[in-house]
C-alpha positions in Angstrom: 9.9 9.8 11.5 9.3 6.3 13.1 9.7 5.5 16.9 13.1 3.6 16.3 14.4 6.3 15.0 12.8 8.8 17.4 14.8 7.0 20.0 18.4 6.9 18.4 17.6 10.3 16.9 16.9 11.8 20.7 20.1 10.8 21.6 22.4 11.7 18.4 24.9 14.9 18.7 22.3 17.0 16.0 19.2 16.7 17.8 21.3 18.2 20.8 22.7 20.5 18.5 19.1 21.7 17.2 17.6 21.5 21.1 20.7 24.0 21.7 19.8 26.3 18.4 16.1 26.2 19.5 17.3 27.9 23.0 19.2 30.1 21.2 16.5 31.7 19.0 14.0 32.1 22.2 16.6 34.2 23.8 16.8 36.3 20.9 13.2 36.7 20.3 12.8 37.2 23.9 15.9 40.4 23.6 14.0 41.7 20.5 10.6 42.0 22.8 11.8 42.9 26.0 9.1 42.0 28.6 6.7 41.1 26.0 7.5 38.3 24.8 6.0 34.7 26.2 7.5 31.8 25.6 5.8 28.6 25.0 7.8 25.0 23.7 10.4 24.9 21.2 11.5 20.9 20.3 13.8 19.5 17.7 12.4 18.2 14.9 13.0 15.9 12.0 15.6 17.9 9.8 15.2 20.9 12.5 13.7 22.6 14.8 10.8 24.6 15.9 9.8 27.4 18.8 6.4 29.1 19.8 5.6 33.0 21.1 3.3 35.0 21.9 4.0 38.2 20.7 3.1 41.7 20.3 3.1 42.0 17.3 3.2 39.8 14.2 6.7 38.6 12.9 7.6 38.7 9.0 10.1 37.1 6.9 11.9 40.3 7.5 12.7 39.6 11.2 14.5 36.0 10.6 17.9 38.0 9.3 17.9 40.1 12.2 17.0 37.4 14.7 19.6 35.0 13.1 22.4 38.0 13.7 22.1 38.0 17.2 22.0 34.2 17.4 25.4 34.3 15.7 26.4 36.9 18.3 25.2 34.3 21.0 26.8 31.2 19.9 30.3 33.3 19.5 29.6 33.8 23.2 30.4 30.3 23.9 28.1 30.2 26.6 27.9 26.6 28.7 24.4 24.9 29.0 24.0 24.3 32.9 21.2 21.8 34.5 19.5 22.6 37.6 16.8 21.0 39.0 14.5 24.1 41.3 11.8 22.7 43.5 7.9 23.8 42.3 8.2 27.3 44.4 11.2 28.2 42.3 10.0 26.7 39.0 6.8 29.0 39.3 8.9 32.3 40.7 11.3 31.9 37.8 9.0 31.8 35.4 6.0 34.2 37.0 5.7 36.0 34.0 5.3 33.1 31.6 2.0 31.7 31.4 2.7 29.0 29.4 5.7 27.8 31.5 3.3 28.1 34.2 1.3 25.9 32.8 3.6 23.7 31.4 5.2 23.3 35.1 1.9 22.9 36.9 1.1 19.9 34.5 4.0 18.3 35.4 3.7 18.7 39.1 0.0 17.1 38.8 -0.3 13.6 38.7 -1.7 11.7 36.0 -5.6 11.0 36.8 -6.0 9.3 33.6 -4.2 6.2 34.9 -5.8 3.8 37.0 -6.2 4.5 40.6 -4.2 2.0 42.1 -1.1 2.8 40.5 0.9 5.4 42.5 1.8 8.3 40.5 4.8 10.7 41.1 5.1 14.2 39.4 7.8 14.5 37.2 11.2 15.7 38.0 11.1 19.8 36.9 14.7 20.6 35.2 16.2 23.8 33.9 18.6 24.5 31.4 20.4 28.2 31.6 23.1 29.5 28.9 24.1 33.4 29.0 21.0 35.0 30.3 18.4 32.6 29.2 16.6 30.1 31.1 14.0 27.3 30.0 12.1 24.7 31.6 13.5 21.5 29.9 14.6 17.7 30.1 17.4 18.3 27.2 20.2 17.1 26.5 22.0 19.9 25.2 25.3 20.2 23.4 28.3 21.8 26.3 28.2 25.4 25.2 27.0 27.3 22.4 30.2 27.2 20.5 29.7 23.6 19.6 27.2 25.2 16.8 28.7 26.2 13.3 26.4 29.5 13.2 27.1 29.2 9.1 25.1 26.1 9.4 21.8 27.5 10.7 19.0 29.0 9.0 15.5 30.4 10.0 13.0 29.0 7.6 9.8 30.4 7.9 7.0 31.8 10.7 3.6 29.8 10.8 0.5 29.7 13.2 0.4 27.0 15.7 -2.5 26.9 18.5 -1.3 25.9 21.9 -0.9 22.5 22.6 -2.8 21.6 19.0 -6.3 22.9 20.7 -7.7 25.4 18.5 -9.5 26.5 21.3 -6.6 28.2 22.3 -4.7 31.0 21.5 -3.4 30.9 18.2 0.6 31.3 18.6 3.3 32.5 16.1 5.8 29.2 15.2 9.5 29.9 13.8 10.8 27.1 12.0 14.7 26.7 11.8 17.0 24.3 10.6 20.5 23.3 12.3 23.4 21.3 10.5 26.9 20.0 11.1 28.3 22.2 8.8 27.7 24.3 6.2 27.7 22.1 3.4 24.9 20.0 5.2 22.7 22.8 5.3 23.1 24.0 1.7 22.1 20.2 0.8 19.0 20.5 3.2 18.1 24.0 1.1 18.2 22.6 -2.0 15.8 19.6 -1.3 13.2 22.8 0.2 13.4 24.5 -2.9 14.1 21.3 -5.3 10.4 20.1 -3.4 8.8 23.7 -3.9 9.6 23.5 -7.6 8.1 19.4 -7.5 5.2 20.5 -5.5 2.1 18.4 -7.0 -0.8 20.8 -6.8 1.9 23.5 -8.9 2.9 21.3 -11.6 -0.6 19.5 -11.7 -1.7 22.9 -12.7 0.8 23.5 -14.9 0.6 20.0 -17.1 -3.5 20.4 -16.6 -3.8 17.2 -14.6 -6.7 18.5 -12.0 -7.9 21.3 -10.6 -10.1 21.8 -7.6 -13.5 24.4 -7.6 -15.0 26.4 -5.3 -18.2 25.3 -6.9 -17.8 21.5 -6.1 -16.0 22.0 -3.0 -12.7 21.4 -0.8 -11.3 17.9 -1.1 -13.1 16.6 -4.4 -10.4 16.9 -7.3 -11.7 16.8 -11.1 -9.5 15.6 -13.8 -9.3 16.4 -17.2 -8.4 14.1 -20.1 -5.0 14.3 -19.6 -5.4 13.3 -15.5 -8.1 10.8 -15.9 -5.3 9.1 -19.2 -2.9 8.6 -15.8 -5.4 7.6 -13.9 -6.3 5.0 -16.3 -3.3 3.7 -16.7 -2.3 3.6 -13.6 -5.5 1.6 -12.3 -5.0 -0.9 -15.5 -1.6 -1.7 -14.9 -2.6 -2.7 -11.0 -5.5 -4.4 -12.2 -4.0 -6.5 -15.2 -1.0 -7.4 -12.6 -3.6 -8.4 -9.8 -5.3 -11.2 -12.1 -2.4 -11.9 -12.8 -1.6 -12.7 -9.4 -5.1 -14.5 -8.7 -7.2 -11.8 -7.5 -11.1 -11.1 -8.8 -12.5 -7.6 -9.4 -15.5 -6.7 -8.0 -18.0 -3.5 -7.5 -19.6 -2.9 -4.3 -21.1 0.8 -4.6 -20.7 4.0 -3.5 -23.9 3.8 -0.4 -23.9 1.6 2.7 -26.7 1.3 4.8 -25.1 2.5 8.4 -26.0 -0.7 10.2 -22.9 -2.2 8.1 -20.8 -0.3 9.7 -21.9 -0.9 13.3 -21.4 -4.7 12.9 -18.1 -4.1 12.3 -17.0 -1.6 14.0 -16.7 1.4 11.7 -18.7 3.3 12.8 -17.7 3.4 16.2 -14.0 3.8 15.9 -14.6 6.0 12.6 -17.7 8.0 12.6 -15.9 11.1 12.6 -14.6 10.4 8.9 -17.6 9.7 7.6 -20.1 12.0 5.8 -23.5 12.7 7.8 -26.3 10.2 7.1 -28.6 10.4 4.5 -32.1 8.7 5.8 -34.7 6.7 3.3 -37.8 5.7 5.3 -36.2 5.7 8.6 -33.0 4.0 7.0 -29.8 5.6 7.2 -26.8 5.5 4.4 -23.7 6.4 4.3 -21.1 7.0 1.4 -18.8 4.8 1.5 -15.5 5.6 3.5 -13.8 1.9 3.4 -14.5 -1.4 1.0 -14.0 -3.9 3.6 -17.6 -4.6 4.9 -18.8 -4.5 1.9 -16.4 -7.0 0.5 -17.4 -9.3 3.6 -20.9 -9.1 2.8 -20.3 -9.8 -0.7 -18.5 -12.6 0.6 -21.4 -14.0 2.5 -24.1 -13.7 0.5 -22.4 -15.5 -2.5 -23.4 -19.0 -0.4 -21.7 -21.4 1.6 -18.0 -21.6 1.1 -15.5 -24.9 1.3 -11.6 -24.9 2.6 -11.1 -26.2 -0.7 -12.6 -22.4 -2.4 -10.1 -20.9 -0.2 -7.8 -18.4 -0.6 -10.8 -15.9 -2.5 -9.3 -12.3 -3.2 -11.5 -9.8 -4.0 -10.1 -6.6 -5.3 -11.7 -2.9 -6.2 -11.1 0.3 -7.6 -13.9 1.9 -5.5 -14.4 5.4 -4.9 -14.7 5.8 -1.3 -15.7 9.5 0.9 -14.1 10.6 4.0 -15.1 13.8 5.5 -11.4 14.8 6.4 -11.0 18.5 8.2 -10.6 21.6 5.9 -7.5 22.1 7.3 -6.1 18.9 6.6 -6.5 18.8 3.3 -3.9 19.2 0.8 -3.6 18.9 -3.0 -4.2 15.2 -4.0 -2.5 13.7 -1.0 -5.1 14.6 1.2 -8.6 14.3 -0.8 -12.3 14.2 0.2 -12.7 11.6 -2.5 -10.6 8.7 -3.3 -10.5 5.7 -5.7 -8.6 3.3 -3.4 -6.9 -0.3 -5.0 -8.3 -2.3 -2.6 -8.4 -5.8 -2.0 -9.6 -8.5 0.7 -8.0 -11.8 0.6 -10.4 -14.3 2.6 -8.4 -17.7 3.8 -7.6 -20.0 6.3 -4.5 -19.0 9.2 -2.8 -21.8 7.5 -2.8 -20.0 4.5 -1.7 -16.7 6.0 2.0 -17.0 5.2 1.3 -17.8 1.6 -1.1 -15.4 1.1 1.0 -12.5 2.5 3.9 -13.9 0.0 1.6 -13.7 -2.8 1.0 -9.9 -1.8 4.4 -8.7 -1.1 5.2 -10.4 -5.0 2.9 -8.2 -5.9 3.6 -5.5 -4.1 7.7 -5.5 -5.0 6.5 -5.5 -9.1 4.5 -2.5 -8.7 6.8 -0.3 -6.5 9.7 -1.5 -9.0 8.1 -0.2 -12.3 7.1 2.9 -10.1 10.7 3.2 -9.4 10.3 3.0 -5.8 13.3 0.8 -4.8 14.3 2.0 -1.7 12.2 1.4 0.9 11.6 -0.4 4.8 8.2 -2.2 6.4 7.0 -1.1 9.3 5.3 -3.3 12.0 2.5 -1.0 13.1 1.0 -2.3 16.4 -1.9 -1.1 18.8 -0.7 1.0 21.8 -2.5 0.9 25.2 -5.7 3.3 24.2 -8.8 2.3 23.4 -9.3 3.1 19.7 -8.5 -0.9 19.3 -11.1 -3.3 19.5 -10.7 -5.3 22.4 -10.3 -8.9 22.0 -6.8 -9.3 23.7 -6.6 -13.3 21.9 -7.3 -12.2 18.2 -4.8 -9.6 18.3 -2.1 -11.8 19.9 -2.9 -14.5 17.3 -3.1 -11.7 14.2 0.5 -10.0 15.3 2.3 -13.6 15.7 0.8 -14.7 12.4 1.8 -11.2 10.7 5.5 -11.1 12.3 5.8 -14.5 11.5 5.2 -13.7 8.1 7.7 -10.6 8.0 9.8 -12.8 9.3 9.9 -15.7 6.5 10.1 -12.8 3.8 13.2 -11.4 4.8 11.9 -8.0 4.2 13.9 -5.2 6.8 11.2 -4.3 9.3 10.5 -2.2 12.4 7.4 -2.2 14.8 5.8 0.8 15.8 3.4 1.2 18.4 -0.3 2.9 18.0 -0.7 3.1 14.1 -2.5 -0.5 13.3 -5.9 -0.6 12.0 -8.3 -0.9 14.9 -9.3 -3.9 14.1 -5.8 -5.8 13.5 -1.8 -5.1 12.8 -0.3 -4.0 9.9 2.9 -4.0 7.6 3.2 -0.8 5.7 5.7 -0.3 3.1 7.5 3.2 3.6 9.2 4.4 0.4 11.8 6.9 0.1 11.5 9.0 -3.1 14.1 10.8 -5.2 14.3 13.9 -2.4 14.9 11.1 0.5 10.9 11.6 1.6 9.5 9.0 3.1 5.6 8.2 2.3 3.6 5.0 3.4 2.3 3.8 0.3 1.6 -0.4 0.1 -0.6 -1.9 3.0 -0.7 -5.2 4.4 -2.9 -5.7 7.2 -4.1 -9.0 9.3 -7.9 -9.3 10.3 -9.2 -12.0 13.1 -12.1 -9.6 14.3 -14.5 -8.2 11.6 -14.8 -11.3 9.8 -16.6 -12.9 13.2 -18.5 -9.4 14.0 -20.2 -10.2 10.6 -20.9 -13.8 10.8 -18.7 -15.0 8.0 -17.6 -18.5 7.4 -16.8 -21.3 5.5 -16.7 -25.4 5.8 -13.4 -26.8 7.3 -11.9 -29.9 6.3 -13.1 -31.1 10.1 -16.6 -30.8 8.5 -16.9 -27.7 11.4 -18.2 -23.8 10.0 -14.8 -21.8 10.6 -14.5 -17.8 10.6 -11.8 -17.0 7.9 -9.2 -14.7 8.0 -9.2 -11.5 6.1 -5.9 -9.7 4.5 -6.5 -6.0 4.0 -4.4 -4.9 1.4 -3.5 -2.0 -1.0 -0.6 -1.6 -3.1 -0.6 2.4 -4.0 -3.3 3.3 -1.5 -5.6 5.8 -3.4 -5.1 6.9 -6.8 -5.1 10.6 -5.9 -2.2 10.3 -2.9 -0.6 7.8 -5.4 -0.5 10.3 -8.1 0.5 13.0 -6.2 3.6 11.3 -4.7 4.2 10.3 -8.4 4.1 13.8 -9.8 6.7 14.9 -7.4 8.8 11.6 -7.6 9.2 12.3 -11.5 9.0 15.8 -11.2 5.9 16.1 -13.9 8.5 14.1 -16.2 6.3 10.8 -16.3 8.0 7.8 -17.3 6.7 7.3 -21.1 4.3 4.5 -21.2 2.6 6.7 -18.1 2.5 9.8 -19.8 -0.9 10.9 -20.9 0.6 11.9 -23.8 4.1 10.2 -25.0 5.0 12.0 -28.4 3.4 15.6 -29.8 3.8 16.5 -33.9 4.9 19.5 -35.0 5.0 20.8 -38.0 7.4 23.2 -39.3 4.6 24.7 -42.0 1.1 24.4 -42.6 1.7 22.3 -45.8 3.5 19.7 -44.1 -0.2 18.9 -42.4 -1.3 16.6 -43.9 2.1 14.3 -43.4 1.5 14.6 -39.9 -2.2 13.6 -39.6 -0.7 10.4 -41.7 1.7 9.9 -39.2 -0.7 10.7 -36.2 -2.7 7.6 -37.7 0.1 5.5 -37.8 1.4 5.8 -34.4 -2.1 5.7 -32.6 -2.6 2.5 -34.8 0.0 0.9 -33.0 -1.5 2.2 -29.4 0.7 5.5 -28.3 -0.7 8.3 -27.5 -0.2 11.4 -29.6 -0.9 14.9 -30.4 -0.6 17.5 -33.5 0.2 21.2 -32.7 -1.1 23.3 -35.6 -1.3 26.4 -34.1 0.1 29.6 -35.0 2.9 29.6 -32.6 6.7 29.1 -34.1 8.5 25.4 -34.1 10.6 26.5 -31.5 7.6 28.2 -29.1 6.1 24.7 -29.7 8.6 22.7 -28.5 9.1 25.2 -25.6 5.4 24.6 -25.0 5.9 20.6 -25.0 9.1 20.5 -22.9 7.1 22.3 -20.5 4.1 20.0 -20.4 7.1 17.3 -19.9 6.1 15.1 -23.0 8.5 13.3 -23.7 9.1 13.2 -27.8 8.9 15.9 -30.2 8.5 14.6 -33.2 9.5 18.1 -36.1 8.2 17.6 -39.2 9.5 19.0 -42.2 9.4 19.0 -45.9 13.2 16.9 -45.8 11.2 14.8 -43.3 8.0 14.2 -45.3 9.6 13.3 -48.3 11.8 10.7 -46.6 9.0 9.7 -44.7 11.2 10.0 -41.3 11.0 12.4 -38.0 13.4 14.7 -36.4 13.4 13.0 -33.3 13.8 15.4 -29.7 13.2 14.3 -26.4 12.2 16.5 -23.8 15.3 16.3 -21.8 16.7 18.7 -24.7 19.1 16.0 -26.5 20.2 17.0 -29.9 17.1 16.1 -32.5 18.1 12.9 -35.0 16.5 12.0 -37.8 14.8 9.0 -37.8 12.6 6.2 -40.0 9.3 6.0 -38.3 9.7 2.2 -37.8 12.9 3.2 -36.1 11.6 5.9 -34.0 8.3 3.3 -33.4 11.5 1.1 -31.7 12.5 3.9 -29.6 9.5 4.5 -28.3 8.5 0.8 -27.6 12.2 0.2 -25.9 11.2 3.0 -23.6 8.1 2.2 -22.6 9.1 -1.9 -21.7 12.1 -0.6 -20.2 9.9 1.9 -17.8 11.9 5.4 -18.8 
């Protein structure tokens, strides 16, 4: 959820409803463990709420219906939510036996010492909200009373672990997740989305479709791709490579290992070293597995000799495998890995060329996203905040942010700004696309960089006869092959479009005597570039059809004596449509149309 959406949500009725429901949950839990429950925090979140507890025993899913029943009783009581503002001593007294609340009270009471000493910091006001017998330390807002909640539109979902204040050195609490909506219909729709998301989970489907595996012998976050999985990867990368070539990008290759000193010059070491694998040392020289491409591409630009303004723009693209030492607890299937292949590009241009290059990259991105059926997306203008994680060069940041904003304005795209999401060297335009379930993913990105080219000594000979530093636009269309493949599996529920399916058709003989014709048919189809398998196993025909459907193969071609004698095929689609008998040429026309249309 972006900052703009967060601000709107926090003032919405739905936010107040979920915040109020979280308090009702806390009351129910405290009554389940009288005098023993320690309560922490319970905020509304996107699509629901949670509350954290320190309890004498572990909760189970069997506890949730019991808590829900008590919550319904509290809701039926139509208890008012009453705000009060106690002083510090009253607040401490109210929560004398609640250690987490006392810690929060002390945090509120203390001035922020991390800010400049010249600024006077007044402690925030302490406020309580009380309903029925329950009082919580809370800023609000809330509903007028509990009766405004529809109990049939509330559902407790799960129990999980969560460290107090997100610190792994602190107590592990129990977090209850729930959701609340205005109507039962909205709740049912949301619960359907959750179940559908589980069915589409790329980790489950990836195994079912035989696309990739993770091995304890290899290590966490390092996926292994089967022949089918590598086929899809190759198709994805070949498609983007062809599109990039059409748009004037040149493909390069820069290896897997880089001297650590280069990352110190570029600024990546200072800002990125925690995500780098440990150094390898050879004759006192430290090397790192490459976590990003930009310093390598900039070094290549520099080594290729002197450049004139007439040479620019120069567009380097590379499908490079990168290595990032992600925390093991953050690894998630293909969407968060330690080895990733990025469709990375760096455009070296003059400041006057930024707008045209942005427009060109934008056209390319839109063409690719459309091919993958992502048509609902917005652009997030990602800016820096006041933290120290960004390179300190206010003038270059100002120029870069202005250049990117102007390019977005000219493009006519719907975009919004969000601070704190920029790269450490410059602002970004991130493409946030919604999938078929309405979930938002960050896919493509275009970044403006005035800082790294200067740090690494890049120059070009300008029209004025002087040396100038080029601007670099960082651009990725699909991000990483691994992550984008995970998103695609869930977007398509494993049923890849025909052009992207690892096997486009499986030939199923009814009897062994039809095998010879099946092999001839397979050769004919493969000769025109189709990916075809023959299922010559001992299973019955219906079992083979079911197996192909489970594998999400677009077409099944059933071959019996009748088909062999008439040089035809019985075509069945994975959707289960009625079988139709077609000539081989008719089937070729059908599948070629499916491929060209992106079905």
